[in-house]
N, C-alpha and C positions, 0 to 999 in steps of 0.2 A: 434223095435230097441230101445236099450238102449242109453243114455246120456253120455259121456264122461266131466269130470269136470278135468280141471286143477289145482291142488294146488301146488304151488311152494314157499319154502322160498325164499325167496332174501332181500338181504338189500337195504335199500334205495334209493341207487346209481345202484340198479340192479344187483349187483356182486351175482352170483350163485355159482362158481365153487373155488374160490380164497380162500384156507382154512386161510391165514393169514387174510382175511377181512370178513369171513363168520360169520354166527350165533354160538355161544356155545351151545350146546345142555345140557339143565337144566330140572329139574324138572316141572318148572313151564310152558315151551315151551311143553314138552311132554303130560301135563295135557290138553292143550290147543289142541294138536292134536289129543289126545285120544277121547276127544268129539266130533272132525271131523269125527275120522275114526268110530264111532258108527255109522253115518248115509251114508254110503258106504257100498258095498258088496265086491268091487273089489278092485284091485290097478294094474296099469301098468308102467311097467319099459321095459327101454332101454337096451340093449343088454349090454351096457357099465356100466350103474350103478348098473344093477342088481347082479353080483357075490359080491361086497361089502357089499352091504344092506344084501343080503342072509348071507353071513358070519356074519356080525356083529349080525343081529336080531336073528338069530337062537342061537347063543353064550349068548345072552343077557338074554335070557328067564331064565338061570339057574346060570349064571356069574354076571349079574349086582349088584352093591352093592345097589343102589337105589330101594327100593320097587315100586316105579313110573314107574322107567323105565323096571323091570321085568314085572309088567301089562301091559306095552304098548308093551314090546317085545312078550308077549303071545298074545294080540289081533293082532298085525300084523302078526305074524306067522298064525295064524288061517285064516286069510282072504284070499280068492283066489287073485292069483296073475298072471297076463300075463307078457308075455317077450316079446317085438317085436324085430325083428331080421330080418337082409337079409339073415343070415346064420345060419346053425345048430351051436346050444348050448346046454350044458345039463343045463337042470334046476332040479336042487335038493333040493330046500326049499321048505317046506310042502304046497300042495296046488298050485303048479306053472305049467303052461302052458306057451308052446312055441306057436307064432304067428309068424310063418316064411311066409316070401314074398321076392323073387327078387325083387318086384317092389317097396320096400319100400324106399324110399329117404332120404338121411342124413348123 
């Protein structure tokens, strides 16, 4: 059995989803995240988060202006990814697998 460790970026007042109040991605944040991603072998996404992440990071590997962002995209694109969902979903991002179960609550 493997451990699941949650790493979540949030503001000091626990804002996670409000784009007006959330973190701004920059090279400093990506460097810190890249160091963390060196310590893990897989990523897990919910079915609502996965499509946006897949679209963004697949494109960033070749289209990002920042060399740091391109390197981070290459790293995240190469990791195993699991998508947790109650329903069938297309998973097209490299190294992605669907973990589907009608028993998942949320």
